[in-house]
PASEBA-1860 file (N, C-alpha, C; in nm, 3 decimals):
! residues 267
1> MNEAPGEA> -1.688/-0.133/3.000/-1.570/-0.204/2.953/-1.496/-0.128/2.844 ~ -1.567/-0.057/2.758/-1.506/0.008/2.643/-1.488/0.157/2.666 ~ -1.370/0.209/2.628/-1.348/0.351/2.632/-1.416/0.418/2.514 ~ -1.442/0.548/2.527/-1.493/0.623/2.413/-1.389/0.628/2.304 ~ -1.431/0.638/2.176/-1.335/0.642/2.067/-1.230/0.750/2.089 ~ -1.104/0.709/2.079/-0.995/0.803/2.089/-0.951/0.833/2.231 ~ -1.021/0.782/2.332/-0.981/0.809/2.470/-0.845/0.749/2.496 ~ -0.755/0.829/2.551/-0.618/0.784/2.574/-0.611/0.687/2.691
9> LDPHTEAH> -0.514/0.595/2.682/-0.484/0.506/2.792/-0.359/0.557/2.862 ~ -0.336/0.515/2.986/-0.211/0.553/3.050/-0.096/0.483/2.977 ~ 0.026/0.536/2.985/0.137/0.482/2.904/0.161/0.333/2.924 ~ 0.147/0.285/3.046/0.168/0.143/3.073/0.066/0.058/2.998 ~ -0.061/0.095/3.011/-0.166/0.021/2.943/-0.158/0.038/2.792 ~ -0.121/0.158/2.747/-0.106/0.184/2.605/-0.004/0.090/2.543 ~ 0.107/0.069/2.613/0.210/-0.022/2.563/0.158/-0.165/2.555 ~ 0.080/-0.206/2.654/0.022/-0.340/2.652/-0.076/-0.356/2.536
17> AERGLQNF> -0.157/-0.252/2.513/-0.253/-0.258/2.404/-0.183/-0.270/2.269 ~ -0.076/-0.195/2.251/-0.001/-0.200/2.125/0.063/-0.338/2.106 ~ 0.116/-0.396/2.210/0.175/-0.529/2.199/0.068/-0.633/2.166 ~ -0.053/-0.613/2.218/-0.161/-0.705/2.183/-0.195/-0.699/2.036 ~ -0.199/-0.578/1.979/-0.227/-0.565/1.836/-0.117/-0.629/1.753 ~ 0.007/-0.609/1.792/0.118/-0.669/1.717/0.111/-0.821/1.722 ~ 0.069/-0.876/1.835/0.054/-1.021/1.844/-0.058/-1.070/1.752 ~ -0.166/-0.991/1.744/-0.276/-1.029/1.655/-0.231/-1.030/1.510
25> IVASGIWA> -0.142/-0.942/1.473/-0.086/-0.942/1.338/-0.008/-1.071/1.313 ~ 0.072/-1.113/1.411/0.144/-1.240/1.399/0.048/-1.356/1.384 ~ -0.055/-1.359/1.469/-0.153/-1.468/1.466/-0.227/-1.473/1.333 ~ -0.266/-1.357/1.281/-0.338/-1.354/1.154/-0.254/-1.409/1.041 ~ -0.124/-1.382/1.045/-0.035/-1.439/0.945/-0.027/-1.590/0.954 ~ -0.025/-1.642/1.075/-0.020/-1.787/1.095/-0.145/-1.853/1.040 ~ -0.263/-1.798/1.071/-0.388/-1.857/1.022/-0.398/-1.848/0.870 ~ -0.352/-1.737/0.813/-0.356/-1.724/0.667/-0.267/-1.828/0.602
33> RASGGTTW> -0.146/-1.845/0.652/-0.055/-1.945/0.595/-0.112/-2.085/0.610 ~ -0.167/-2.114/0.727/-0.219/-2.250/0.750/-0.332/-2.283/0.654 ~ -0.411/-2.183/0.617/-0.524/-2.208/0.527/-0.483/-2.216/0.381 ~ -0.357/-2.181/0.352/-0.314/-2.173/0.213/-0.343/-2.038/0.152 ~ -0.368/-1.937/0.237/-0.399/-1.803/0.190/-0.274/-1.719/0.170 ~ -0.292/-1.587/0.173/-0.182/-1.496/0.144/-0.177/-1.383/0.246 ~ -0.061/-1.320/0.255/-0.042/-1.201/0.338/0.027/-1.095/0.253 ~ -0.011/-0.971/0.274/0.048/-0.861/0.199/0.020/-0.733/0.276
41> GYPGLHCF> 0.061/-0.620/0.225/0.038/-0.498/0.301/0.085/-0.373/0.231 ~ 0.054/-0.261/0.295/0.096/-0.127/0.257/0.144/-0.058/0.384 ~ 0.209/0.057/0.373/0.251/0.126/0.495/0.133/0.148/0.591 ~ 0.148/0.098/0.712/0.043/0.112/0.812/-0.068/0.012/0.803 ~ -0.066/-0.077/0.702/-0.171/-0.176/0.681/-0.111/-0.315/0.672 ~ -0.173/-0.410/0.740/-0.132/-0.550/0.734/-0.253/-0.630/0.687 ~ -0.239/-0.699/0.576/-0.355/-0.760/0.510/-0.338/-0.912/0.505 ~ -0.445/-0.982/0.538/-0.442/-1.128/0.548/-0.566/-1.186/0.481
49> ESTVQRRA> -0.543/-1.278/0.389/-0.653/-1.347/0.321/-0.639/-1.496/0.346 ~ -0.748/-1.558/0.391/-0.753/-1.703/0.404/-0.818/-1.760/0.279 ~ -0.866/-1.880/0.289/-0.937/-1.943/0.178/-1.083/-1.970/0.214 ~ -1.132/-1.906/0.320/-1.269/-1.930/0.365/-1.344/-1.798/0.379 ~ -1.476/-1.807/0.374/-1.562/-1.689/0.386/-1.589/-1.658/0.532 ~ -1.484/-1.619/0.603/-1.498/-1.577/0.742/-1.419/-1.449/0.762 ~ -1.487/-1.343/0.804/-1.418/-1.217/0.825/-1.307/-1.229/0.927 ~ -1.322/-1.319/1.022/-1.221/-1.336/1.125/-1.085/-1.372/1.067
57> FNQVIIDT> -1.084/-1.431/0.948/-0.958/-1.474/0.887/-0.923/-1.396/0.761 ~ -1.002/-1.294/0.730/-0.974/-1.205/0.617/-0.974/-1.063/0.672 ~ -0.856/-1.015/0.707/-0.846/-0.892/0.785/-0.754/-0.791/0.716 ~ -0.791/-0.666/0.726/-0.701/-0.555/0.696/-0.680/-0.483/0.829 ~ -0.564/-0.499/0.888/-0.535/-0.445/1.020/-0.462/-0.312/1.004 ~ -0.520/-0.208/1.060/-0.460/-0.074/1.054/-0.369/-0.058/1.175 ~ -0.240/-0.051/1.148/-0.140/-0.044/1.253/-0.128/0.099/1.307 ~ -0.127/0.195/1.217/-0.115/0.335/1.257/-0.184/0.422/1.153
65> SASCSDDD> -0.246/0.529/1.199/-0.312/0.618/1.104/-0.214/0.710/1.034 ~ -0.098/0.735/1.096/-0.005/0.834/1.043/0.050/0.797/0.906 ~ 0.082/0.669/0.887/0.144/0.627/0.761/0.046/0.560/0.666 ~ -0.081/0.563/0.700/-0.184/0.493/0.621/-0.252/0.595/0.529 ~ -0.224/0.587/0.398/-0.279/0.685/0.305/-0.416/0.641/0.254 ~ -0.494/0.737/0.207/-0.625/0.705/0.150/-0.610/0.617/0.027 ~ -0.507/0.642/-0.053/-0.485/0.559/-0.173/-0.458/0.414/-0.134 ~ -0.380/0.395/-0.028/-0.350/0.258/0.015/-0.473/0.191/0.075
73> LRAAMSRV> -0.555/0.268/0.146/-0.680/0.212/0.198/-0.768/0.164/0.084 ~ -0.781/0.245/-0.019/-0.862/0.206/-0.134/-0.802/0.085/-0.206 ~ -0.669/0.084/-0.218/-0.604/-0.027/-0.285/-0.623/-0.157/-0.208 ~ -0.612/-0.151/-0.076/-0.632/-0.270/0.006/-0.775/-0.320/-0.007 ~ -0.870/-0.227/-0.002/-1.010/-0.264/-0.013/-1.039/-0.327/-0.149 ~ -0.985/-0.269/-0.255/-1.008/-0.322/-0.390/-0.949/-0.461/-0.405 ~ -0.830/-0.479/-0.349/-0.764/-0.609/-0.366/-0.839/-0.719/-0.294 ~ -0.881/-0.694/-0.170/-0.949/-0.800/-0.096/-1.088/-0.825/-0.155
81> EASGLRYR> -1.154/-0.720/-0.205/-1.284/-0.741/-0.267/-1.271/-0.822/-0.396 ~ -1.161/-0.804/-0.469/-1.139/-0.880/-0.591/-1.128/-1.029/-0.564 ~ -1.089/-1.064/-0.440/-1.079/-1.206/-0.404/-1.215/-1.270/-0.383 ~ -1.320/-1.187/-0.367/-1.454/-1.238/-0.341/-1.479/-1.275/-0.196 ~ -1.384/-1.242/-0.108/-1.395/-1.279/0.032/-1.465/-1.170/0.113 ~ -1.543/-1.210/0.213/-1.590/-1.116/0.312/-1.473/-1.085/0.406 ~ -1.463/-0.961/0.447/-1.345/-0.919/0.521/-1.381/-0.812/0.622 ~ -1.282/-0.775/0.703/-1.300/-0.674/0.806/-1.175/-0.587/0.813
89> FRLRHVID> -1.195/-0.456/0.828/-1.088/-0.366/0.870/-1.087/-0.366/1.023 ~ -0.969/-0.371/1.081/-0.960/-0.376/1.226/-0.853/-0.279/1.275 ~ -0.882/-0.209/1.384/-0.790/-0.111/1.439/-0.815/-0.094/1.588 ~ -0.719/-0.031/1.654/-0.736/-0.003/1.796/-0.823/0.121/1.816 ~ -0.894/0.125/1.928/-0.989/0.233/1.952/-0.924/0.370/1.956 ~ -0.795/0.378/1.991/-0.732/0.509/2.009/-0.714/0.584/1.877 ~ -0.723/0.517/1.763/-0.718/0.589/1.635/-0.851/0.583/1.562 ~ -0.954/0.529/1.626/-1.083/0.517/1.560/-1.140/0.653/1.522
97> HEMRPRLE> -1.122/0.753/1.609/-1.178/0.885/1.580/-1.111/0.948/1.458 ~ -0.983/0.912/1.434/-0.913/0.963/1.317/-0.954/0.888/1.191 ~ -0.975/0.759/1.204/-0.996/0.674/1.088/-1.142/0.663/1.047 ~ -1.235/0.686/1.139/-1.376/0.662/1.107/-1.424/0.740/0.984 ~ -1.398/0.872/0.974/-1.445/0.943/0.854/-1.384/0.888/0.726 ~ -1.260/0.847/0.732/-1.193/0.796/0.613/-1.250/0.660/0.572 ~ -1.275/0.576/0.669/-1.329/0.443/0.639/-1.475/0.451/0.594 ~ -1.551/0.540/0.656/-1.690/0.555/0.615/-1.699/0.615/0.475
105> ELGLVHGG> -1.603/0.697/0.439/-1.599/0.752/0.303/-1.581/0.640/0.200 ~ -1.516/0.533/0.240/-1.499/0.417/0.152/-1.623/0.328/0.148 ~ -1.723/0.360/0.228/-1.845/0.280/0.232/-1.845/0.172/0.337 ~ -1.747/0.177/0.427/-1.740/0.078/0.534/-1.827/0.120/0.652 ~ -1.874/0.021/0.726/-1.969/0.044/0.836/-1.905/0.002/0.967 ~ -1.914/0.092/1.066/-1.864/0.060/1.199/-1.939/-0.060/1.254 ~ -1.865/-0.163/1.296/-1.928/-0.285/1.342/-1.906/-0.316/1.487 ~ -1.877/-0.215/1.568/-1.855/-0.240/1.709/-1.715/-0.294/1.735
113> GLPALAFD> -1.694/-0.344/1.853/-1.561/-0.392/1.889/-1.564/-0.487/2.006 ~ -1.446/-0.532/2.043/-1.430/-0.623/2.156/-1.331/-0.566/2.255 ~ -1.356/-0.585/2.385/-1.259/-0.540/2.484/-1.126/-0.612/2.467 ~ -1.016/-0.538/2.477/-0.883/-0.596/2.479/-0.837/-0.604/2.624 ~ -0.779/-0.716/2.661/-0.731/-0.737/2.797/-0.585/-0.779/2.794 ~ -0.515/-0.754/2.905/-0.374/-0.791/2.915/-0.346/-0.843/3.056 ~ -0.249/-0.933/3.064/-0.211/-0.994/3.192/-0.060/-0.985/3.208 ~ -0.016/-0.929/3.320/0.127/-0.927/3.351/0.151/-0.944/3.500
121> GVLPPERA> 0.061/-1.015/3.565/0.069/-1.031/3.710/0.095/-1.175/3.752 ~ 0.025/-1.215/3.856/0.037/-1.350/3.912/-0.101/-1.414/3.909 ~ -0.109/-1.535/3.860/-0.236/-1.605/3.856/-0.285/-1.637/3.997 ~ -0.414/-1.631/4.020/-0.467/-1.670/4.151/-0.453/-1.821/4.169 ~ -0.471/-1.870/4.291/-0.462/-2.015/4.314/-0.556/-2.092/4.222 ~ -0.506/-2.204/4.174/-0.586/-2.286/4.082/-0.700/-2.355/4.156 ~ -0.816/-2.358/4.092/-0.932/-2.428/4.147/-0.952/-2.557/4.070 ~ -0.971/-2.665/4.143/-0.981/-2.797/4.081/-1.106/-2.808/3.996
129> TGLRVEPV> -1.092/-2.874/3.882/-1.206/-2.908/3.796/-1.187/-3.053/3.752 ~ -1.286/-3.106/3.682/-1.273/-3.239/3.627/-1.216/-3.240/3.487 ~ -1.153/-3.130/3.447/-1.104/-3.116/3.310/-0.961/-3.170/3.298 ~ -0.940/-3.256/3.200/-0.805/-3.304/3.165/-0.762/-3.232/3.037 ~ -0.655/-3.155/3.045/-0.613/-3.072/2.933/-0.493/-3.135/2.863 ~ -0.502/-3.146/2.731/-0.393/-3.200/2.650/-0.352/-3.100/2.543 ~ -0.222/-3.092/2.512/-0.181/-3.006/2.401/-0.223/-3.066/2.268 ~ -0.246/-2.979/2.170/-0.277/-3.025/2.035/-0.145/-3.063/1.969
137> TGESNLRD> -0.128/-3.191/1.944/-0.001/-3.240/1.888/-0.019/-3.320/1.760 ~ -0.142/-3.349/1.722/-0.166/-3.428/1.602/-0.302/-3.400/1.544 ~ -0.331/-3.466/1.433/-0.455/-3.438/1.361/-0.579/-3.478/1.439 ~ -0.568/-3.580/1.523/-0.686/-3.626/1.597/-0.735/-3.521/1.695 ~ -0.645/-3.473/1.784/-0.697/-3.374/1.879/-0.706/-3.235/1.817 ~ -0.644/-3.213/1.699/-0.672/-3.089/1.625/-0.817/-3.089/1.577 ~ -0.867/-3.205/1.533/-1.008/-3.214/1.495/-1.099/-3.187/1.614 ~ -1.061/-3.238/1.731/-1.139/-3.208/1.852/-1.138/-3.057/1.879
145> HVAIVAEA> -1.022/-2.996/1.864/-1.009/-2.852/1.885/-1.101/-2.775/1.791 ~ -1.101/-2.812/1.665/-1.185/-2.747/1.564/-1.332/-2.762/1.600 ~ -1.373/-2.881/1.638/-1.514/-2.906/1.669/-1.562/-2.820/1.784 ~ -1.479/-2.803/1.886/-1.518/-2.723/2.002/-1.530/-2.576/1.964 ~ -1.429/-2.523/1.896/-1.432/-2.381/1.858/-1.551/-2.354/1.765 ~ -1.575/-2.444/1.670/-1.686/-2.425/1.576/-1.820/-2.419/1.650 ~ -1.841/-2.509/1.744/-1.968/-2.508/1.819/-1.981/-2.384/1.903 ~ -1.874/-2.346/1.970/-1.880/-2.232/2.061/-1.900/-2.100/1.987
153> FGWEADQL> -1.845/-2.089/1.866/-1.855/-1.965/1.790/-1.967/-1.967/1.686 ~ -2.037/-2.079/1.676/-2.147/-2.088/1.582/-2.103/-2.097/1.437 ~ -1.987/-2.160/1.412/-1.934/-2.175/1.277/-1.946/-2.320/1.233 ~ -1.923/-2.344/1.106/-1.923/-2.480/1.053/-1.785/-2.541/1.072 ~ -1.782/-2.662/1.128/-1.654/-2.727/1.156/-1.575/-2.752/1.028 ~ -1.643/-2.791/0.920/-1.571/-2.818/0.795/-1.502/-2.691/0.745 ~ -1.570/-2.578/0.758/-1.513/-2.452/0.713/-1.397/-2.410/0.803 ~ -1.415/-2.417/0.933/-1.309/-2.380/1.026/-1.188/-2.470/1.009
161> GQVFRPAL> -1.213/-2.598/0.977/-1.104/-2.692/0.956/-1.017/-2.659/0.836 ~ -1.065/-2.572/0.748/-0.983/-2.528/0.635/-0.879/-2.425/0.677 ~ -0.898/-2.365/0.795/-0.800/-2.272/0.849/-0.715/-2.340/0.956 ~ -0.781/-2.405/1.051/-0.709/-2.475/1.157/-0.670/-2.613/1.105 ~ -0.576/-2.612/1.013/-0.531/-2.733/0.945/-0.404/-2.786/1.012 ~ -0.362/-2.909/0.978/-0.239/-2.963/1.035/-0.116/-2.875/1.013 ~ -0.121/-2.785/0.914/-0.009/-2.693/0.894/0.018/-2.609/1.018 ~ -0.084/-2.588/1.103/-0.063/-2.514/1.227/0.041/-2.582/1.315
169> LDEPAWFG> 0.045/-2.713/1.310/0.135/-2.788/1.397/0.281/-2.764/1.361 ~ 0.306/-2.711/1.241/0.443/-2.681/1.198/0.482/-2.537/1.228 ~ 0.390/-2.461/1.287/0.418/-2.321/1.322/0.477/-2.317/1.464 ~ 0.605/-2.282/1.479/0.666/-2.286/1.614/0.606/-2.187/1.712 ~ 0.537/-2.084/1.663/0.478/-1.985/1.752/0.336/-2.018/1.794 ~ 0.279/-2.126/1.738/0.139/-2.161/1.765/0.130/-2.279/1.861 ~ 0.039/-2.268/1.957/0.013/-2.376/2.053/-0.138/-2.388/2.070 ~ -0.185/-2.510/2.087/-0.328/-2.531/2.109/-0.352/-2.636/2.215
177> WVGYENGD> -0.470/-2.629/2.275/-0.507/-2.725/2.380/-0.651/-2.769/2.363 ~ -0.678/-2.889/2.412/-0.814/-2.941/2.421/-0.836/-2.989/2.563 ~ -0.950/-2.955/2.621/-0.986/-3.005/2.752/-1.091/-3.115/2.740 ~ -1.070/-3.223/2.814/-1.158/-3.340/2.805/-1.227/-3.364/2.940 ~ -1.355/-3.394/2.931/-1.431/-3.437/3.047/-1.474/-3.582/3.023 ~ -1.422/-3.672/3.104/-1.453/-3.815/3.088/-1.427/-3.863/2.945 ~ -1.320/-3.812/2.886/-1.280/-3.853/2.752/-1.345/-3.776/2.639 ~ -1.441/-3.690/2.669/-1.510/-3.613/2.565/-1.450/-3.473/2.556
185> PVAASQLV> -1.419/-3.426/2.434/-1.362/-3.291/2.418/-1.469/-3.185/2.446 ~ -1.438/-3.093/2.537/-1.539/-2.994/2.577/-1.485/-2.851/2.581 ~ -1.353/-2.831/2.574/-1.296/-2.697/2.585/-1.171/-2.687/2.499 ~ -1.136/-2.565/2.459/-1.020/-2.545/2.374/-0.964/-2.405/2.393 ~ -0.836/-2.387/2.359/-0.774/-2.256/2.357/-0.652/-2.261/2.266 ~ -0.610/-2.141/2.220/-0.491/-2.127/2.139/-0.401/-2.020/2.198 ~ -0.271/-2.034/2.172/-0.172/-1.934/2.210/-0.081/-1.909/2.091 ~ -0.052/-1.782/2.065/0.048/-1.743/1.966/0.153/-1.660/2.038
193> VGDDTGGL> 0.279/-1.699/2.025/0.390/-1.630/2.090/0.461/-1.544/1.987 ~ 0.469/-1.414/2.016/0.543/-1.321/1.933/0.638/-1.242/2.018 ~ 0.768/-1.265/2.003/0.869/-1.204/2.090/0.835/-1.236/2.235 ~ 0.813/-1.134/2.317/0.787/-1.159/2.459/0.641/-1.140/2.496 ~ 0.553/-1.150/2.394/0.409/-1.137/2.417/0.337/-1.263/2.373 ~ 0.248/-1.313/2.457/0.164/-1.426/2.420/0.022/-1.378/2.396 ~ -0.038/-1.421/2.287/-0.175/-1.385/2.256/-0.265/-1.507/2.266 ~ -0.372/-1.497/2.345/-0.469/-1.606/2.356/-0.582/-1.584/2.258
201> YYVAVLSS> -0.623/-1.693/2.191/-0.726/-1.685/2.089/-0.816/-1.808/2.098 ~ -0.941/-1.788/2.059/-1.037/-1.897/2.045/-1.046/-1.984/2.171 ~ -1.056/-1.915/2.284/-1.088/-1.984/2.409/-1.235/-2.022/2.402 ~ -1.264/-2.150/2.415/-1.401/-2.197/2.389/-1.437/-2.312/2.481 ~ -1.564/-2.313/2.521/-1.621/-2.423/2.598/-1.755/-2.458/2.535 ~ -1.782/-2.585/2.517/-1.910/-2.625/2.461/-2.024/-2.567/2.545 ~ -2.129/-2.526/2.478/-2.240/-2.462/2.548/-2.301/-2.552/2.656 ~ -2.293/-2.682/2.635/-2.351/-2.777/2.731/-2.262/-2.800/2.853
209> HRRKRYGE> -2.141/-2.741/2.853/-2.047/-2.767/2.962/-1.995/-2.638/3.026 ~ -2.070/-2.531/3.015/-2.027/-2.406/3.076/-2.067/-2.401/3.223 ~ -2.014/-2.302/3.292/-2.036/-2.283/3.436/-1.978/-2.398/3.519 ~ -1.872/-2.456/3.467/-1.798/-2.559/3.541/-1.653/-2.518/3.565 ~ -1.622/-2.390/3.539/-1.487/-2.333/3.549/-1.393/-2.390/3.444 ~ -1.449/-2.450/3.338/-1.362/-2.502/3.233/-1.297/-2.390/3.152 ~ -1.368/-2.278/3.136/-1.308/-2.164/3.067/-1.187/-2.112/3.143 ~ -1.198/-2.107/3.274/-1.087/-2.065/3.358/-0.970/-2.161/3.345
217> AITRIAVE> -0.998/-2.291/3.345/-0.891/-2.391/3.339/-0.819/-2.390/3.205 ~ -0.894/-2.379/3.095/-0.832/-2.384/2.962/-0.758/-2.254/2.931 ~ -0.800/-2.144/2.996/-0.727/-2.017/2.983/-0.598/-2.022/3.064 ~ -0.607/-2.073/3.184/-0.491/-2.080/3.273/-0.378/-2.159/3.208 ~ -0.409/-2.272/3.147/-0.303/-2.354/3.089/-0.231/-2.278/2.978 ~ -0.305/-2.196/2.903/-0.242/-2.118/2.795/-0.157/-2.005/2.852 ~ -0.205/-1.939/2.958/-0.126/-1.834/3.022/0.003/-1.892/3.078 ~ -0.007/-2.005/3.145/0.113/-2.068/3.202/0.212/-2.106/3.093
225> AALDQGCN> 0.162/-2.153/2.980/0.250/-2.188/2.869/0.319/-2.064/2.814 ~ 0.246/-1.952/2.805/0.306/-1.828/2.757/0.420/-1.785/2.850 ~ 0.397/-1.793/2.980/0.501/-1.757/3.075/0.621/-1.850/3.062 ~ 0.596/-1.978/3.041/0.704/-2.075/3.023/0.785/-2.047/2.897 ~ 0.719/-1.985/2.797/0.787/-1.951/2.672/0.865/-1.820/2.683 ~ 0.865/-1.760/2.800/0.941/-1.638/2.820/0.861/-1.510/2.801 ~ 0.730/-1.522/2.783/0.647/-1.403/2.766/0.630/-1.330/2.900 ~ 0.635/-1.198/2.897/0.607/-1.120/3.018/0.476/-1.045/3.007
233> LVTLSASQ> 0.398/-1.075/2.901/0.266/-1.018/2.884/0.182/-1.116/2.805 ~ 0.055/-1.130/2.845/-0.041/-1.214/2.774/-0.161/-1.127/2.741 ~ -0.207/-1.133/2.616/-0.317/-1.047/2.572/-0.428/-1.130/2.510 ~ -0.547/-1.071/2.504/-0.659/-1.137/2.437/-0.769/-1.034/2.412 ~ -0.863/-1.071/2.326/-0.988/-0.995/2.309/-1.100/-1.078/2.368 ~ -1.185/-1.014/2.447/-1.281/-1.088/2.528/-1.422/-1.077/2.476 ~ -1.492/-1.190/2.474/-1.637/-1.187/2.451/-1.706/-1.143/2.579 ~ -1.834/-1.115/2.569/-1.910/-1.074/2.687/-1.909/-1.184/2.793
241> DGYPVYKA> -1.923/-1.310/2.751/-1.924/-1.420/2.847/-1.785/-1.443/2.907 ~ -1.681/-1.425/2.826/-1.547/-1.453/2.874/-1.488/-1.345/2.961 ~ -1.536/-1.222/2.947/-1.477/-1.108/3.016/-1.463/-1.130/3.167 ~ -1.568/-1.171/3.238/-1.551/-1.188/3.383/-1.455/-1.301/3.420 ~ -1.446/-1.402/3.335/-1.352/-1.511/3.361/-1.209/-1.458/3.358 ~ -1.177/-1.379/3.255/-1.042/-1.327/3.241/-1.009/-1.226/3.350 ~ -1.106/-1.144/3.386/-1.082/-1.047/3.492/-1.052/-1.118/3.624 ~ -1.122/-1.229/3.650/-1.100/-1.304/3.774/-0.961/-1.366/3.778
249> LGFHDAGH> -0.903/-1.392/3.660/-0.769/-1.450/3.652/-0.659/-1.344/3.662 ~ -0.698/-1.217/3.662/-0.599/-1.111/3.678/-0.572/-1.028/3.554 ~ -0.649/-1.046/3.446/-0.634/-0.963/3.327/-0.690/-0.824/3.356 ~ -0.628/-0.722/3.294/-0.678/-0.585/3.309/-0.716/-0.529/3.173 ~ -0.800/-0.427/3.173/-0.847/-0.366/3.049/-0.733/-0.298/2.975 ~ -0.736/-0.309/2.842/-0.634/-0.247/2.758/-0.700/-0.191/2.632 ~ -0.804/-0.112/2.651/-0.873/-0.053/2.537/-0.966/-0.154/2.471 ~ -0.988/-0.135/2.341/-1.065/-0.234/2.267/-1.033/-0.223/2.119
257> HVGYTTPN> -1.063/-0.329/2.046/-1.043/-0.336/1.902/-1.175/-0.307/1.832 ~ -1.169/-0.228/1.726/-1.287/-0.185/1.653/-1.284/-0.247/1.514 ~ -1.400/-0.289/1.464/-1.410/-0.348/1.331/-1.498/-0.267/1.238 ~ -1.464/-0.267/1.111/-1.545/-0.206/1.004/-1.564/-0.310/0.894 ~ -1.685/-0.318/0.842/-1.716/-0.413/0.737/-1.793/-0.345/0.625 ~ -1.809/-0.417/0.516/-1.895/-0.369/0.409/-2.040/-0.380/0.453 ~ -2.132/-0.309/0.389/-2.272/-0.302/0.437/-2.350/-0.433/0.428 ~ -2.292/-0.538/0.371/-2.368/-0.662/0.353/-2.368/-0.749/0.479
265> GED> -2.331/-0.691/0.593/-2.350/-0.762/0.720/-2.234/-0.852/0.756 ~ -2.255/-0.923/0.868/-2.152/-1.013/0.920/-2.158/-1.147/0.848 ~ -2.069/-1.239/0.892/-2.061/-1.371/0.828/-2.194/-1.443/0.834
END
């Protein structure tokens, strides 16, 4: 699934991968604002701080190696460390070979990555499930959304709820869904629209309700919504379990995202 560090993509896929990263920058800003956090940056760096101890929401995203100076890397690292938050540097694999020596010199540790996928085709025929999907429109089903994502990702719901707050509902680029089985919330997904690209995030199914095609259904509804919003590309980062689901829906590989953290481990 993953290319070797620095391996080039064909121009078509390269463009899709870049659009996916730009969408992730938009999404990170939305989550930071919703949590009451801050956003800031330097040339080539986009920095996001939430109010919770989760690296997923405290990110220094490296947009390009060309304009990213060592002084700015050190300044970004110092600033986020001063906040007391655990954080992650994140970049696309195509510049990892350039950035790795510089990041390791700062004491950061390569933490692996996730496959990036993109969709610009036609969805296969829908397969029926018993899932009823509703958009997140208020605090009640936002709480359901939080509970599902927290269980699926192994996080604390109270902590996640400090980021996925009702302020998200005021973000015009953010959309969320909850899937219900017999009235019980069992699946969730998010979409962030940036220009003509839709980014899918936090696609989740409760562990007790997997292998029922609910992941496929909750992903499909978000892809369809992105297309309805005028997007001509949909992107996401895939977990090992989610990867075959997305591939079956028509997503194609678009490189991968690489993370670097301080030596004190993950969340």
